[in-house]
C-alpha positions in Angstrom: 106.7 168.0 49.1 105.4 167.0 45.7 107.2 164.5 43.5 108.3 167.4 41.2 109.9 169.2 44.1 111.6 166.1 45.3 112.9 165.4 41.8 114.3 168.9 41.5 115.9 168.7 45.0 117.5 165.3 44.2 118.6 166.4 40.8 120.3 169.7 42.0 121.7 168.1 45.2 125.1 167.1 43.6 125.6 170.6 42.3 124.9 172.3 45.7 127.0 169.8 47.6 129.8 170.4 45.2 129.7 174.1 45.9 129.6 173.5 49.6 132.6 171.1 49.3 134.6 173.7 47.4 134.0 176.5 49.9 134.4 174.1 52.8 137.6 172.8 51.5 138.9 176.3 50.8 138.0 177.4 54.3 139.6 174.3 55.9 142.8 174.9 53.8 143.1 178.5 55.0 142.3 177.5 58.6 144.9 174.8 58.5 147.5 177.1 56.9 147.1 179.9 59.5 146.5 177.7 62.6 149.5 178.7 64.7 148.7 175.9 67.3 149.6 173.3 64.7 153.1 174.7 64.3 153.5 175.1 68.2 152.4 171.4 68.7 155.0 170.2 66.2 157.7 172.2 67.9 156.6 170.8 71.3 156.8 167.2 70.0 160.4 167.7 68.6 161.9 170.3 71.0 163.8 167.6 73.0 165.4 166.2 69.8 166.3 169.6 68.3 169.8 170.4 69.5 172.7 172.0 67.7 171.9 171.8 64.0 168.3 171.0 64.9 168.0 174.4 66.6 169.3 176.1 63.4 166.7 174.2 61.3 164.0 175.2 63.8 164.9 178.9 63.6 165.2 178.7 59.8 161.8 177.0 59.6 160.1 179.7 61.8 161.7 182.5 59.7 160.7 180.8 56.5 157.1 180.4 57.7 156.9 184.0 58.8 158.3 185.1 55.4 155.6 183.0 53.7 152.9 184.6 55.9 154.4 188.0 55.3 154.5 187.4 51.5 150.8 186.2 51.5 149.7 189.2 53.5 151.7 191.6 51.3 150.2 190.2 48.1 146.7 190.5 49.6 147.4 194.1 50.6 148.9 194.9 47.1 145.9 193.3 45.4 143.4 195.3 47.5 145.4 198.4 46.9 145.6 197.8 43.1 141.8 197.1 43.0 141.0 200.2 45.0 143.2 202.3 42.8 141.7 200.7 39.6 138.2 201.4 40.8 139.1 205.0 41.8 140.7 205.5 38.3 137.7 204.0 36.5 135.3 206.2 38.5 137.5 209.3 37.8 137.7 208.5 34.1 133.9 208.1 34.0 133.5 211.5 35.7 136.0 213.1 33.3 134.1 211.6 30.3 130.8 212.9 31.6 132.4 216.3 32.3 134.0 216.5 28.8 130.7 215.5 27.2 128.9 218.2 29.3 131.5 220.8 28.3 131.2 219.9 24.7 127.5 220.4 24.9 128.0 223.7 26.5 130.5 224.8 23.9 128.1 223.7 21.2 125.3 225.8 22.7 127.6 228.8 23.1 128.8 228.5 19.5 125.2 228.3 18.3 124.3 231.4 20.4 127.3 233.2 19.1 126.4 232.3 15.5 122.9 233.7 16.0 124.2 236.9 17.6 126.9 237.4 15.0 124.2 237.7 12.3 123.3 241.0 13.9 126.9 242.3 14.1 129.4 243.7 11.6 133.1 242.8 11.2 134.0 244.6 14.4 131.4 242.7 16.4 129.2 245.8 16.8 125.5 245.7 16.2 124.5 248.0 13.3 121.1 249.9 13.6 118.7 251.3 11.0 117.5 254.9 11.2 114.4 253.8 13.2 116.7 252.2 15.8 116.0 248.6 14.9 119.0 246.2 14.4 120.1 246.3 10.7 119.9 242.6 10.1 116.6 242.1 11.9 113.6 240.9 9.9 111.7 243.7 8.3 107.9 244.0 8.3 106.4 241.9 5.5 109.7 240.1 4.8 109.7 236.3 4.9 111.7 234.7 7.7 112.5 231.9 5.2 114.5 233.8 2.6 115.8 230.9 0.5 112.5 229.0 0.5 110.5 232.1 -0.4 112.9 232.5 -3.4 112.1 229.0 -4.5 108.4 230.0 -4.4 109.2 233.0 -6.6 111.3 230.8 -9.0 108.5 228.4 -9.7 105.6 230.8 -9.3 105.0 231.2 -13.1 106.7 227.9 -14.2 104.6 224.9 -15.0 106.2 221.6 -13.8 108.3 220.1 -16.6 106.9 216.9 -18.1 109.7 214.3 -18.2 109.3 211.4 -20.6 111.5 208.4 -20.0 111.5 205.0 -21.8 114.6 203.3 -20.5 114.7 200.0 -18.6 116.7 199.7 -15.4 119.4 197.7 -17.2 119.6 200.4 -19.8 119.7 203.0 -17.1 122.7 201.3 -15.4 124.6 201.0 -18.7 123.9 204.6 -19.7 125.0 205.9 -16.3 128.3 203.9 -16.5 129.0 205.0 -20.0 128.1 208.7 -19.2 130.5 208.7 -16.2 133.3 207.2 -18.3 132.8 209.3 -21.5 131.9 212.7 -20.0 133.5 212.7 -16.5 136.3 210.2 -17.0 135.1 208.3 -13.9 135.1 204.5 -14.3 133.0 202.1 -12.4 132.4 198.3 -12.6 128.9 197.5 -14.0 128.1 195.4 -10.9 128.8 198.3 -8.6 126.4 200.4 -10.7 123.7 197.7 -10.5 124.1 197.5 -6.7 123.9 201.3 -6.5 120.8 201.8 -8.6 119.0 198.7 -7.1 119.6 200.2 -3.6 117.3 203.1 -4.6 114.4 200.6 -4.6 114.8 199.6 -1.0 116.4 202.5 1.0 116.4 206.3 1.0 119.8 206.2 2.8 122.7 204.6 0.9 126.1 204.3 2.6 129.2 204.1 0.4 132.1 202.7 2.4 135.6 201.6 1.6 139.2 202.7 1.5 140.0 206.3 0.5 140.4 207.1 -3.1 138.0 204.5 -4.6 135.5 207.0 -5.9 132.8 207.1 -3.2 132.1 210.8 -3.3 132.5 211.0 -7.1 129.9 208.2 -7.6 127.2 210.4 -5.9 128.4 213.4 -7.7 128.4 211.7 -11.1 124.9 210.3 -10.6 123.6 213.8 -9.9 125.1 215.0 -13.1 123.7 212.0 -15.0 120.1 212.7 -14.0 120.6 216.4 -14.8 120.1 217.6 -11.3 123.3 218.5 -9.5 124.0 216.7 -6.2 123.7 218.8 -3.1 126.9 218.3 -1.1 127.0 218.7 2.6 130.4 218.1 4.2 129.6 216.7 7.7 131.5 218.5 10.5 132.6 217.1 13.9 130.4 219.7 15.6 127.2 218.3 14.1 125.1 217.2 17.0 121.4 217.5 16.1 118.9 217.8 13.3 119.4 221.6 12.9 122.4 220.8 10.8 120.1 219.3 8.3 117.0 221.6 8.5 118.5 224.8 10.0 117.1 226.7 13.0 115.0 229.8 13.9 117.2 232.7 15.1 115.4 234.4 18.0 117.6 237.5 17.7 117.0 238.3 14.0 113.6 236.5 13.7 114.9 234.8 10.6 115.2 231.1 9.9 118.8 230.0 9.2 118.2 227.7 6.2 120.6 225.0 5.0 121.3 224.0 1.4 119.7 220.6 2.2 116.5 222.3 3.4 116.4 224.5 0.3 116.7 221.4 -2.0 114.1 219.5 0.1 111.7 222.3 -0.4 112.5 222.7 -4.1 111.9 218.9 -4.7 108.2 219.4 -3.8 107.9 221.5 -7.0 109.3 219.0 -9.5 109.3 215.3 -10.5 113.1 215.2 -10.8 115.4 212.9 -8.9 117.3 214.7 -6.1 120.5 213.5 -4.4 121.9 214.8 -1.1 125.5 213.8 -0.3 126.6 213.6 3.3 130.3 213.6 2.8 132.3 211.8 5.5 129.0 211.3 7.4 130.7 209.4 10.3 133.1 212.2 11.3 130.3 213.0 13.7 127.7 210.6 15.2 125.0 209.9 12.6 122.5 209.3 15.5 123.0 212.9 16.6 122.2 214.8 13.4 120.3 212.3 11.3 118.2 210.5 13.9 115.0 212.4 13.1 115.4 211.7 9.4 116.0 208.0 10.1 112.7 207.8 12.1 110.7 209.7 9.5 111.9 207.7 6.5 111.0 204.5 8.4 107.3 205.4 8.5 105.3 203.3 6.0 102.8 206.1 5.1 104.6 208.8 3.2 102.0 211.3 4.2 103.6 211.2 7.7 107.0 212.2 6.3 106.9 215.7 7.8 109.1 217.6 10.2 108.2 220.7 12.2 110.4 223.7 11.4 108.6 226.4 13.4 105.8 226.0 16.0 103.6 228.8 14.5 102.5 230.2 11.2 103.3 233.7 9.8 101.5 235.2 6.8 104.8 235.6 4.9 105.9 231.9 5.3 106.6 229.8 2.1 103.6 228.4 0.3 104.4 224.7 0.8 105.0 224.9 4.5 101.8 223.7 6.2 101.4 224.8 9.8 105.2 225.3 10.0 105.9 221.8 8.8 108.0 220.6 5.9 107.0 217.6 3.8 110.1 215.3 3.3 110.2 214.8 -0.4 109.9 211.2 -1.8 112.1 212.1 -4.8 115.2 212.7 -2.7 117.8 210.1 -1.7 120.6 210.6 0.9 124.0 209.2 0.1 126.6 209.1 2.9 130.3 208.3 2.5 132.3 206.9 5.3 135.9 206.2 6.1 136.7 203.8 8.9 139.7 205.2 10.8 140.7 206.6 14.2 139.2 210.1 13.4 135.7 208.8 12.8 132.8 207.1 14.7 131.5 203.6 14.1 128.2 203.3 12.3 125.8 201.7 14.6 123.3 198.9 13.9 120.4 201.4 14.1 121.8 203.3 11.1 123.0 200.2 9.1 119.6 198.5 9.5 117.9 201.5 7.9 120.4 202.0 5.1 121.9 200.1 2.2 125.7 199.8 2.6 127.7 199.5 -0.6 131.4 198.5 -0.3 133.8 200.1 -2.8 137.1 198.5 -2.3 138.6 198.5 -5.8 139.1 200.9 -8.6 137.8 200.0 -12.0 140.2 199.8 -14.9 139.9 202.5 -17.6 137.7 201.3 -20.5 136.4 202.7 -23.8 132.8 203.9 -23.5 130.5 205.3 -26.2 129.7 209.0 -25.9 126.6 209.1 -23.7 124.5 212.1 -22.7 122.9 212.7 -19.3 119.3 211.7 -18.9 116.8 214.0 -17.1 115.0 211.4 -15.0 111.5 211.4 -13.7 111.1 210.1 -10.1 107.7 208.7 -10.8 109.0 206.8 -13.8 111.9 205.4 -11.8 109.6 204.4 -9.0 107.3 202.7 -11.5 110.3 200.7 -12.7 111.1 199.5 -9.2 107.5 198.6 -8.7 107.5 196.7 -12.0 110.6 194.8 -11.0 109.0 193.7 -7.8 106.0 192.3 -9.8 108.1 190.7 -12.6 111.1 189.5 -10.7 109.9 188.6 -7.2 112.3 186.6 -5.1 111.5 182.9 -5.8 109.7 180.9 -3.1 112.6 178.4 -3.2 115.1 181.1 -2.3 112.8 182.6 0.3 112.6 179.2 2.0 116.4 179.0 1.8 116.7 182.4 3.4 114.3 181.3 6.2 116.5 178.2 6.7 119.6 180.3 6.9 117.8 182.6 9.4 117.1 179.6 11.7 120.7 178.4 11.3 122.1 181.8 12.3 119.7 182.0 15.3 120.7 178.6 16.5 124.5 179.1 16.1 125.0 182.8 16.5 121.9 184.1 18.4 121.2 186.6 15.6 118.1 187.0 13.5 117.4 188.7 10.1 114.5 190.8 11.2 111.4 191.8 9.3 113.0 195.1 8.1 115.9 193.4 6.4 113.6 190.7 4.8 111.4 193.6 3.4 114.5 195.3 2.0 115.6 192.1 0.4 112.3 191.7 -1.3 112.6 195.2 -2.8 116.4 195.2 -3.5 116.8 191.8 -5.2 114.1 192.2 -7.9 115.5 195.6 -8.8 119.0 194.2 -8.9 117.8 191.5 -11.3 116.1 194.1 -13.5 119.4 196.0 -13.5 121.0 192.9 -15.2 122.1 191.1 -12.1 121.5 187.5 -10.8 119.0 186.8 -8.1 121.3 184.6 -5.9 124.1 187.2 -6.4 121.8 189.9 -5.0 120.8 187.7 -2.1 124.4 186.9 -1.5 125.4 190.6 -1.4 122.6 191.7 0.9 123.2 188.8 3.4 126.9 189.6 3.5 126.5 193.3 4.1 123.3 193.4 6.1 123.5 190.2 8.2 127.0 188.9 8.5 128.2 192.4 9.2 126.5 192.0 12.6 129.0 189.3 13.5 131.5 192.0 14.2 129.4 192.9 17.3 129.8 189.4 18.7 132.7 187.8 20.6 134.7 186.7 17.6 136.8 184.2 19.5 133.6 182.5 20.6 132.2 182.2 17.0 135.5 181.3 15.4 134.7 177.5 15.3 131.3 178.2 13.9 132.4 180.2 10.8 133.6 177.2 8.8 130.3 175.5 9.5 128.4 178.5 8.2 130.5 178.7 5.0 129.7 175.0 4.3 126.0 175.5 5.1 125.8 178.4 2.6 127.5 176.3 -0.1 125.1 173.4 0.6 122.1 175.7 0.7 122.7 177.9 -2.4 125.2 175.8 -4.3 129.0 175.6 -4.6 130.5 179.0 -5.5 127.1 180.8 -5.5 127.7 183.0 -2.4 131.2 184.5 -3.0 130.4 187.7 -1.1 129.4 185.8 2.1 132.3 183.4 1.9 134.9 186.2 1.4 133.4 188.2 4.2 133.4 185.3 6.6 137.0 184.2 5.8 138.2 187.8 6.2 136.4 188.0 9.5 138.1 184.7 10.6 141.5 186.1 9.8 141.0 189.0 12.2 140.4 186.7 15.2 
């Protein structure tokens, strides 16, 4: 044996001997406890002296011993019975969950088939026929299977794209939006919330507005659509949403028509203009986001926007809309998706996969009413807005000093919490923070907000009791790293998390 093997054997010998001693001692204890011969030997040694009261003590001792044995055996039996029952119940529950999930899928498929078939029937559930014997709602020869998208083609057929000229800065854009919401819509928002909201457009196509009910999450998305003079498309998410057909629609094999959604129509229309488009997924977590928005999350993650395409139909018909290439739709760059969520018993938890690809904005307070100058809406050019975000990245890049502090914080979190920032979040930080500064915010405040809502939020997935003692250390480290009082969002989040433990 080499010296290394000898070292390892000697080093681990106390551990292995300790395990052997534990099991050996346990075995010896059980053997001694249940060794009947020991009790018989004791009785034999004292039987001559046990008369009168001694016999009573002997009988009592034997009864007591048998009772202890019986109790131990009974407890072992009950423990085994409880364990077997528990395992049986767990297995039964798992089977029921699988069966319920399977039934839900079947119900969903049947509803979809029923919806497709109902498009052919009248109010009485009967199929109506034309004079030639074909179903009345069936696609006619020469008719486009994409009714809404073809109408969009007709709408813009003889209309030249409107040239939109903007001159505002991002800070002016934020102030104008805030004043417009207050003066025209009587909706009041804190200026920092507006800065966070607009800056999020620079880093993410999906923005999640979360917070208690009644704080203005839905109205914020609605107000922004009005402000940029392009009404927000509202899609109220339903519990039955289970796949991407809820976003894009589906081809009906019965009618030979494509069932188009309002979102799909707006996506297609966005290809014709340079305007900013907003799609609101209201109460987006009433169904699992990974079910119906998974395809979009993957597409929007692709670095090359030329790859932002989704296949609607596998073949091409002559009457298909003009901007569908080989049955594929180009996901527009000038559209953002805003989801509102409520965290209660009727909703699903948003997973890390979704949060990592989105920008969460917490709206926990209502803004006080304030006097605002009368402000008009601003028809906004997507290209101009994108150029402002690019300009902000060039003029307000995150300082090397703060990037180094972020790297140090990353190492600290890895060492103490076994979590890492990840390249995706660092990229978002480099896009979000410069835009936030251009909107009138402070660089460290932007870093503080993003770390609190993109990194520290992940702590909820950990064993909170395990990390409780580490929270105070992280608060102190943040104060030391960025300066006293410079990271109020992180501090407030960590202290709130500590209170829940």
